[in-house]
C-alpha positions in Angstrom: 30.1 -17.3 -3.3 27.3 -17.2 -0.7 28.8 -14.1 0.9 28.8 -12.2 -2.3 25.2 -13.3 -3.1 24.1 -12.1 0.3 25.9 -8.8 -0.2 24.2 -8.3 -3.6 20.8 -9.0 -2.1 21.5 -6.6 0.8 22.4 -3.9 -1.8 19.1 -4.4 -3.6 17.3 -4.0 -0.3 19.3 -0.9 0.5 18.5 0.6 -2.9 14.7 0.0 -2.4 14.9 1.8 0.9 16.9 4.7 -0.6 14.5 5.0 -3.5 11.6 5.1 -1.0 13.2 8.0 0.9 14.6 9.8 -2.2 12.6 8.9 -5.3 14.0 9.7 -8.7 13.1 13.1 -10.2 14.0 12.0 -13.7 10.9 12.3 -15.8 11.6 8.9 -17.5 12.0 7.1 -14.2 9.5 9.1 -12.1 6.5 6.7 -12.4 8.5 3.5 -11.8 10.5 5.1 -9.0 7.3 6.2 -7.3 5.6 2.8 -7.7 8.5 0.9 -6.3 8.9 3.3 -3.4 5.2 3.2 -2.7 5.2 -0.6 -2.4 8.4 -0.5 -0.3 7.1 1.9 2.3 3.5 0.6 2.5 4.7 -3.0 2.9 7.7 -2.1 5.1 7.1 -4.7 7.8 7.0 -7.4 5.2 10.1 -6.0 3.5 12.0 -6.2 6.8 10.6 -9.6 7.7 11.8 -11.0 4.3 15.2 -9.4 4.9 15.4 -11.1 8.3 14.4 -14.5 6.9 17.0 -14.2 4.2 19.7 -13.2 6.7 18.8 -16.1 9.0 19.1 -18.5 6.0 22.5 -17.2 5.1 23.6 -17.2 8.7 22.8 -20.9 9.0 25.1 -21.5 6.0 28.0 -19.7 7.7 27.9 -16.8 5.3 28.1 -14.2 8.0 31.6 -15.5 8.9 32.9 -14.1 5.6 33.8 -10.4 5.0 31.2 -9.9 2.2 28.6 -11.5 4.5 29.4 -9.2 7.4 29.3 -6.2 5.1 25.9 -7.4 3.8 24.6 -7.8 7.4 25.5 -4.2 8.3 23.8 -3.0 5.1 20.7 -5.0 5.9 20.6 -3.7 9.5 21.0 -0.1 8.5 18.5 -0.2 5.6 15.9 -2.1 7.6 16.1 0.4 10.5 15.9 3.3 8.0 12.9 1.8 6.3 11.1 1.3 9.7 11.8 5.0 10.5 10.1 5.9 7.2 7.1 3.7 8.0 6.5 4.5 11.7 4.7 7.9 11.1 1.9 5.8 9.5 1.0 4.6 13.0 0.3 8.2 14.1 -2.4 8.7 11.4 -5.2 7.4 13.6 -4.4 9.8 16.4 -4.2 12.7 13.9 -7.6 11.8 12.4 -9.1 11.5 15.9 -7.8 15.0 16.8 -9.1 16.5 13.6 -12.6 14.9 14.2 -12.6 16.3 17.7 -11.7 19.8 16.5 -14.4 19.7 13.9 -16.9 18.2 16.3 -17.4 15.1 14.1 -18.3 11.6 15.3 -15.5 9.7 16.8 -13.2 8.1 14.2 -13.1 4.3 14.5 -9.6 3.2 13.6 -8.9 0.5 11.0 -7.9 -2.8 12.5 -4.2 -3.5 12.7 -5.1 -7.0 11.5 -5.1 -5.5 8.0 -1.3 -5.4 8.3 -1.4 -9.2 8.1 -3.8 -9.3 5.1 -3.0 -6.2 3.0 -4.3 -7.7 -0.2 -7.6 -9.1 1.1 -10.2 -7.9 -1.4 -13.4 -8.4 0.7 -13.7 -8.4 4.5 -16.2 -10.7 6.3 -19.7 -9.4 6.3 -19.2 -7.1 3.3 -21.2 -7.5 0.1 -19.5 -6.3 -3.1 -21.2 -5.9 -6.5 -18.4 -5.9 -9.1 -18.0 -4.5 -12.6 -21.2 -2.5 -12.9 -21.1 -0.6 -16.1 -21.8 3.1 -15.6 -20.6 4.7 -18.9 -19.0 4.2 -22.3 -16.5 6.7 -23.6 -14.3 6.4 -26.6 -15.1 2.8 -27.1 -14.1 2.0 -23.5 -16.6 0.5 -21.0 -16.2 2.1 -17.5 -17.1 0.0 -14.5 -17.4 0.4 -10.8 -17.7 -1.8 -7.7 -20.2 -1.1 -4.8 -19.3 -2.1 -1.2 -22.2 -2.6 1.3 -22.0 -3.7 4.9 -24.7 -4.8 7.4 -28.2 -3.7 6.6 -29.0 -0.2 7.8 -31.5 2.7 7.2 -32.5 3.9 3.8 -30.2 7.0 4.1 -26.6 6.2 4.5 -23.3 8.1 4.1 -21.6 7.3 0.8 -18.1 7.5 -0.6 -17.0 7.7 -4.2 -13.4 6.5 -4.4 -11.3 7.4 -7.4 -8.0 5.5 -7.3 -4.6 7.3 -7.5 -1.9 6.9 -10.1 -1.5 10.4 -11.6 -4.2 9.7 -14.2 -1.7 7.3 -15.9 -2.2 4.1 -14.0 -4.1 2.2 -11.3 -7.3 0.2 -11.1 -10.2 -0.3 -8.7 -9.3 -3.9 -8.2 -6.0 -3.0 -6.5 -6.7 0.3 -4.8 -9.0 1.7 -2.1 -10.2 -1.7 -0.9 -9.1 -1.4 2.8 -10.9 1.9 3.0 -14.1 0.7 1.2 -14.2 -2.4 3.3 -13.7 -0.5 6.6 -16.4 2.2 5.8 -18.8 -0.4 4.6 -18.5 -2.3 7.9 -19.5 1.0 9.6 -22.7 1.3 7.5 -21.4 3.3 4.5 -22.0 2.6 0.9 -18.7 2.8 -1.1 -18.3 3.1 -4.8 -14.9 2.3 -6.2 -14.8 3.4 -9.9 -12.4 3.1 -12.8 -11.9 5.9 -15.3 -10.1 6.5 -18.5 -6.3 7.0 -18.3 -3.8 9.1 -20.1 -2.4 9.3 -22.7 -5.5 7.6 -24.2 -7.7 10.2 -22.5 -6.8 13.9 -22.2 -8.4 16.9 -20.6 
């Protein structure tokens, strides 16, 4: 029984990896497929770590001595390796940004700390002040709010960023998107505004 359960879990993990690499093009499944794939690839190290912990647990129970368990192990190994291959290009983003900054004669780009990999859901970094839920407009009976991120005190004139979250105008929220970027820039002296907006189909062009 344990071997079949492990095989089932390995197939679920393999499907998550396949969906991340080849998301559905079906209009009815597109948004959900994209959301699941986005979480799978952005949190790939955690996905692989969980797979390893589950595998270790089943191995201690002798499940890997069974045929279903061995099949599941092969599936976990292949899908985990594939997922890491999909994720590794993210590590080159800092070098690409640095090259672009040099070509455009901009200030050096300070990379985001790798420690964020360990705390991907941390909402506020140390030393950052955040004013939340500031109302800036009312449209169609809906109150629109924003958050302002500020770092260490600086001069009167600072660079600023207005961040509008993704989601294809259908989904998303300032509480769950853009926070690593806003925290990082605020630590460098920027003022960052992370704003919500009306979503479709309630709001149209």
